[in-house]
C-alpha positions as CSV (number, residue, x, y, z in Angstrom):
1,M,80.4,125.2,107.5
2,A,79.2,122.9,104.7
3,E,82.0,124.5,102.2
4,V,85.0,123.9,105.0
5,M,83.6,120.4,105.3
6,A,83.5,119.9,101.5
7,E,87.1,121.4,101.2
8,E,88.3,118.9,103.9
9,E,86.7,115.9,102.0
10,H,88.3,117.2,98.9
11,I,91.7,117.3,100.9
12,A,91.2,113.9,102.4
13,L,90.4,112.2,99.0
14,P,92.7,113.6,96.4
15,S,91.7,113.1,92.8
16,G,95.3,111.8,92.1
17,S,97.5,109.2,93.8
18,A,100.0,110.7,96.4
19,G,103.2,108.9,97.5
20,K,105.0,105.7,96.0
21,R,102.9,102.8,97.2
22,S,99.4,103.5,95.4
23,G,97.3,100.8,94.1
24,G,99.0,101.3,90.6
25,W,102.4,100.6,92.3
26,W,101.4,97.3,93.4
27,G,99.7,96.5,90.2
28,M,103.0,97.2,88.3
29,L,104.8,94.9,90.5
30,A,102.2,92.1,89.5
31,V,102.7,93.0,85.8
32,I,106.7,92.9,86.4
33,A,106.2,89.5,88.1
34,T,104.1,88.1,85.2
35,E,106.2,89.3,82.4
36,G,109.3,88.5,84.0
37,A,108.2,84.7,84.3
38,L,107.5,84.9,80.6
39,F,111.2,86.1,79.8
40,A,112.5,83.7,82.2
41,Y,110.6,80.6,80.6
42,L,111.8,82.2,77.1
43,I,115.6,82.3,78.2
44,F,115.4,78.8,79.9
45,S,114.0,77.3,76.6
46,Y,116.9,79.0,74.8
47,L,119.5,77.8,77.1
48,Y,118.1,74.0,77.3
49,L,117.8,73.9,73.5
50,S,121.2,75.3,72.9
51,A,122.7,72.6,75.4
52,M,120.5,69.9,73.3
53,S,121.6,71.2,70.0
54,P,124.5,69.2,68.2
55,V,125.3,72.6,66.4
56,H,126.9,75.4,68.0
57,W,124.7,78.4,68.5
58,P,124.5,81.0,66.9
59,P,124.8,79.0,63.5
60,E,126.6,81.9,61.5
61,G,129.5,81.9,64.0
62,Q,130.0,84.0,67.5
63,P,127.8,86.9,67.9
64,K,129.4,90.4,67.4
65,L,129.2,92.2,70.7
66,G,130.1,95.8,69.5
67,L,126.9,97.0,68.5
68,A,125.0,94.9,71.0
69,G,127.2,96.1,73.8
70,L,126.7,99.8,72.7
71,N,122.9,99.3,72.5
72,T,123.0,97.8,76.0
73,G,124.9,101.1,77.2
74,I,122.2,103.2,75.6
75,L,119.5,101.4,77.1
76,L,120.9,101.6,80.5
77,S,121.7,105.2,80.1
78,S,118.2,106.0,79.2
79,S,116.8,104.3,82.5
80,V,119.5,106.6,84.4
81,F,117.8,109.7,82.8
82,V,114.2,108.5,83.5
83,W,115.1,108.0,86.9
84,L,116.6,111.3,87.3
85,G,113.5,112.9,85.7
86,E,111.5,111.5,88.6
87,R,114.0,112.9,91.1
88,L,113.9,116.3,89.7
89,V,110.1,116.6,89.7
90,R,110.2,115.7,93.4
91,K,112.7,118.5,93.8
92,A,110.3,120.9,92.0
93,R,112.5,121.3,88.8
94,P,109.7,120.1,86.3
95,R,111.7,121.8,83.3
96,V,114.8,120.1,83.8
97,A,112.8,116.8,84.7
98,A,111.2,117.1,81.3
99,A,114.6,117.5,79.6
100,S,116.0,114.5,81.4
101,L,112.7,112.4,80.7
102,G,112.9,113.5,77.1
103,F,116.4,112.5,76.7
104,G,115.7,109.2,78.1
105,I,113.0,108.7,75.7
106,V,115.5,109.8,72.6
107,L,118.0,107.2,73.8
108,G,115.2,104.3,74.0
109,V,114.5,105.3,70.4
110,V,117.8,104.9,69.3
111,F,117.9,101.4,71.0
112,V,114.9,100.5,68.9
113,G,116.5,101.8,65.8
114,I,119.8,99.8,66.5
115,Q,118.0,96.7,67.3
116,V,115.9,96.8,64.0
117,Q,119.2,97.4,61.9
118,E,120.7,94.5,63.9
119,W,117.7,92.3,62.8
120,R,118.3,93.4,59.1
121,N,121.9,92.4,59.5
122,H,121.2,88.7,60.2
123,P,121.4,86.2,57.4
124,Y,118.2,84.2,58.7
125,G,114.8,84.9,59.6
126,P,112.4,83.7,62.5
127,T,111.2,80.6,60.5
128,T,114.7,79.7,59.2
129,H,115.9,77.5,62.0
130,L,115.2,76.8,65.7
131,Y,117.9,79.4,66.9
132,G,116.3,82.2,64.5
133,S,112.9,81.5,65.9
134,L,114.1,81.8,69.5
135,Y,116.3,84.6,68.7
136,F,113.7,86.7,67.1
137,T,111.0,85.6,69.6
138,I,113.0,86.7,72.7
139,T,114.2,90.0,71.0
140,G,110.8,90.5,69.6
141,F,109.0,90.3,72.8
142,H,111.4,92.6,74.5
143,M,111.2,95.0,71.6
144,V,107.3,95.1,72.3
145,H,107.8,96.0,75.8
146,V,110.2,98.7,74.9
147,V,107.7,100.4,72.5
148,I,105.0,100.1,75.2
149,G,107.3,101.7,77.7
150,L,108.3,104.5,75.5
151,L,104.7,105.3,74.5
152,A,104.0,105.4,78.4
153,L,107.2,107.7,79.0
154,M,106.1,110.0,76.4
155,V,102.5,110.5,78.2
156,L,104.5,111.0,81.4
157,L,106.5,113.5,79.5
158,V,103.4,115.5,78.3
159,W,101.9,115.4,82.1
160,V,105.2,116.8,83.3
161,L,105.2,119.2,80.9
162,L,101.5,120.4,82.1
163,G,102.5,120.5,85.5
164,Y,100.4,117.5,86.7
165,F,103.1,116.3,89.0
166,D,104.6,118.0,92.1
167,A,106.9,116.9,95.1
168,R,103.8,115.1,96.5
169,R,102.0,113.6,93.8
170,Y,104.2,111.8,91.3
171,A,103.0,108.1,91.7
172,A,102.5,107.7,87.9
173,L,106.0,108.7,87.2
174,T,107.3,106.1,89.9
175,I,105.0,103.3,88.2
176,G,106.2,104.3,84.6
177,G,110.0,104.6,85.8
178,L,109.5,101.1,87.4
179,Y,108.3,99.7,84.2
180,W,111.0,101.1,81.9
181,H,113.7,99.8,84.6
182,F,112.4,96.3,84.2
183,V,112.6,96.5,80.5
184,D,116.3,97.5,81.1
185,V,117.1,94.7,83.5
186,V,115.4,92.0,81.2
187,W,117.8,93.3,78.3
188,L,120.8,92.5,80.5
189,F,119.6,89.1,80.9
190,I,118.9,88.7,77.3
191,F,122.3,90.2,76.2
192,T,124.0,87.8,78.3
193,T,122.1,85.0,77.1
194,L,122.2,85.6,73.3
195,Y,125.4,87.6,72.8
196,V,127.7,86.8,75.8
197,S,127.0,83.0,76.7
198,P,128.0,81.8,73.4
199,Y,131.5,82.5,74.3
200,W,131.3,80.4,77.4
201,S,131.1,77.2,75.3
């Protein structure tokens, strides 16, 4: 009798989070709201100071959309593969899910590489002028978030390969994916602000 009760308690109180609305999910929403406010402030600062500046931004001329546009497509594609990885775990296809998640990580790493190359191509640094300071601050903060997201996805990939998730228990994948999608959405605002908005003025 005691063994049956102990087993029922174990089932009633699983060691992992089940479903999508765990405490971690709500915690991630709080993180996203906080970090979203930070990026909103940075983008507002850029737009305000750009409007006040007597010199057209960026100082070296209109931004080149080709490489940045390609990088945007790469980052958005990675988000699709991360989402697909979670869906495949829920459909009990862990190997394909791991491949999808791994490809999403590779695309994220490619995004980082292209962004670093673009930083090197600029004739100015973060202390050259106000525009350079804002550009490197905004893209630098985003890069930090991308790297954190990649590390989280790598941990999740290992857990998928080890069989830690199933159709009922996948909350960590949902939470990690939520953060990665946030990083992608933020980049859309950054891309529009830094690369597209100069063509509007």
